[in-house]
Each structure stands twice: as structure tokens, then as C-alpha cells.
N, C-alpha and C positions, 0 to 999 in steps of 0.2 A: 293633606291631600299631596299625589301623586304631581310629580313638576313634572310638565307635558311637552319642554323644550327640548330640543337636541341644533348640540352646536358645532357645526361640522367645518374642520378648517384644512383645508387644501395645500400640502406639501410635498417639494418633490423632494429627492435624497440628494445631497451638496456636493453632485459630483463635481470638478473640473469641466468645464467644457459643456456641461448640460444645463446648466442655470443663469441665469442672470445674461443670456450670450450678446442684448442689446451691448451691456456693457462691460462685456470684455475686452472687446474692441478696444477700449484704453485704458480700462483694468487691467489686466490680464485676465485667462482663467481661471489660475486659483485665488487671487485677490477679489473676481466677482463671488466663486463658489463660498469666500469666506464671510462676502459682503450678506450673500443668500442667508445664510447660516444665521449669521446674527438675527437680520432683519422676521427670519419664520419665527427666531429663540423669542422678538417684542410681540410679535402677534398671537402666540401662543400664550401669551402673559399674558395679553389683554385678554383674549377666549376666557381663560380661565378669572378672569376678576369678574365676568358674567353672573358666574353660580350654574352656566348653565350643564347640565350632561355633554360629556365635549367628545367626539371621533375626528379624530386625525387620521385623513382620507390620503393613502401616499402612493405617490409614484415614484418609483416603476412596481406595477404589482409584482409580489412575491419578494418585495427591500423592508417588510414592515419591521421584522426583526430590527432591522438595520437604523431605522428610524427611530421604531422607538429605545434604541440604546442611545442615540444619540438625544432626544429631548425627554428622554422620562418617562417613568411611571408614574399614571392619573388616569390618559385620558384612554378611552381605546382606540386601535392599529385600525386600520381596513385598508383593501385594495382602492383603490382609483380604477373603478374595469368599463371598457369603452374602450373605440376607436377612435374619437375624438375629444375635442371638452364641453360641447354639449351632451355628448354621450354619457361620458364619464360623469359630468354633476346632476344628471336624471337619476342616474343610478344611483349616486348616491341619495339622493332626496327620497325614493323609492324605497332605500333599506333602511330609511330611518321612521318614512311615516307606516311600514310595515312590523315595523318591533312596536309600534302603538306610537310614537312620538303626533305630540297634535300642532304644535308650532317648531317650525324648522328652520331656521337661519346656516345658509353654507358661505365663507368667507374664504378669500384666500390669503396669500402670502408677501402683499407685497406694500403692504399700508401698515409699517410698525409701528408710526407715531398715532396711528387714529385716539382720540379718546375713548377709552375706555365704556362710555355713557351713554354711548353713540348704539352699543351692542343693545344696551337695555331699552335703548327706546325701541328699535327695531321690534323686540321681541314684546314690549307693550304695544304698538301698534298691530302685531299679527295678534293683539286680541280684538281689530273690528274689521278692520280689512285682509281682504285675500292674500295679500302679497306683498312686501314693501324689496324696496332698491333702494341704495348707496350708490350713488355715480359718482364717478370719479372723473376729470374735467378733460382728460383725455377723449373721454366720448364711451369711457366704457362703466363698471361697476363694481366694488371690490366687495361686494357681501348682497345675496336676494336671500329670500325668504317667502314663505310660504304656509299658509296656513292648511293643515293636513285636509278640511273640507273644501279645497280651489286648487289642488295640487291635480296635474297635466301630465303625463308622462312624456308627450310631445313640446313640450313646453321653448325647449332648446335647440330643436330640430334647425341645421338649415341655417343660422345664425351668422350674421358674420364677426366672428371671432378677430380680435386684435384689430380691431379697425377703430374708426374715428365712430363710425357709425353701430355700434356694439349695441349702447342701452336703447339708442333710438329704437331700432330693430325687436329687441326682446318688449319695449313699451309697449310697439305695434301690436305683436305676437297676444301678449296679453290685454288686449282690450278685441282684440277680434274674440278672443277667449269668454268676454266676459269682464274681465277679471281690472278690477280698477287698484291699479298699485299703491301704494303709499309710497314718498320720496325722500330719504332722509338729504340734510344739506350737505353738498358734496364735499369730498375728499382727497388728494394727489395719492395716487400710489405711485410705484417706482420701478422702472424700466428706461429712463434712457438716461443717458450724461447728464440732460438737461433738468427734468427729474432729480437727480439724486444731489446736484447744486442745491434744487430748492431745497429739498430735505434736509443739509446741512444750512440751508441759516434757518430752520423751523427748528433744527434741536438746536441751535445757537441761543437762542429766544426762547427753550423748554428744557428745564434741567430735570423734569421728571420723568420724557417722554423718551423712549424708546431706548434702554440704559446698555443694552449690547451692541448696538448696531451706534450710538453714540462715542463707544466707546472706538472703537473701530475707525467713523470718523473725526473723530474730535478728541486724538487722546490727550491726557490731562488736562480737559476741560469736563471730567464725566463729575467729581463733585458737583 
């Protein structure tokens, strides 16, 4: 039986000054970019372990070859297209469904130590539910998914992105469209110095998680 899943990983090319800008004030732009490079690599490993067909959606558009040279062969590479995050996400979902996918998950690259089983759980839930959300404690989400029959092109329009109300606003939107999403247990993403400190604490007690990020943040403690 053909695999009807598609997993989309959103990444940015890790150029200093363009990634992890909230951390760059304390880390410096070069180290913040190195941290993002490690985190995105770990997120790609998590994505690969799902076994789902994988697309890496790249920002800025037109730099897919550079992202592929960084992350390596295996996934498909496509541009992030659109004016804002909501439009870029919507177009990525639309491409996947147009290509024939039946269940699509889109994840970011800010949660490097998320347990790989969460993606398996999300795909399983999409077998019975129209949508799935994976919350982060800051009021956002690190992963969102839809079944093909439930997809609506305007689902992300005009949401308050990068705020404590992002998840709540998306839940209201989904329910207004008659979609009752499944919710995974929350998992933290890493955007602020406080998030980074919490990640260091988690990695100190989880030796198998996020090996690239661990080497960077806990040198000498990766064994």
C-alpha cells in the first residue's frame, strides 16, 4: 500500500543575523546561527525517523540548493512561498495535498529534542481526526497537521503569529470551520534565553536526544 503521509520541515538557511535573532543578543549572531544549524539538523533526524516521505521547505526561496548542500540528500527540497508565515504554511500544505498526500504534518525547526514518537502519534491521530496540533508552552505550536478531506486554504489567514495567543487563535479558527483537532502533549520549542536554559537542563538528563545541539551546548558531555 502506498504511503499517504507527507512530512514538511520548515527551515531557514542558517546565516548569522537571520536566524534565532532573539538569542543573538546574548549569544552573538555567529553562535546563534551555529545553534540553529545544530537544532535544525536534530529536527531533521527526528523527521527522518518517522519514515514518512519528507520535504524540507526552505527560506529564503531560491536557496534550496544551499539548504540541500547543508542538510544532505534524501528529502525533497522546496521553497517557502508567500508573504507571511501563514501563507507560506498554507502553500506548503496545498502542494502536498495536490501531489496526492492524504495526511500531512508540518513541523518547525525549534524543538530539537522532541521525542520522535510524537510524529508517529500525530500521523496516527490523523487517521481518525481532521487535524492535529502539537502545542508549545509559550502559546504556540511546533507541529500542525491535516487530513486531505479537512484542508482549508484560509485556515492560517490573519492569525497572531509569534504570540502567546497563536495556538488559541488557531483552535478558534479550526472549530469555526467545523474541525475538531486532536492535541498532542505540549513540548517546548527554543526561542528565548529562558527556553535555551531549559533545553540545557533537558539535555543534561536525556543523553540520546538532540546530539548535534548537545555537542554545542554541553561540550564534553555527549557520550
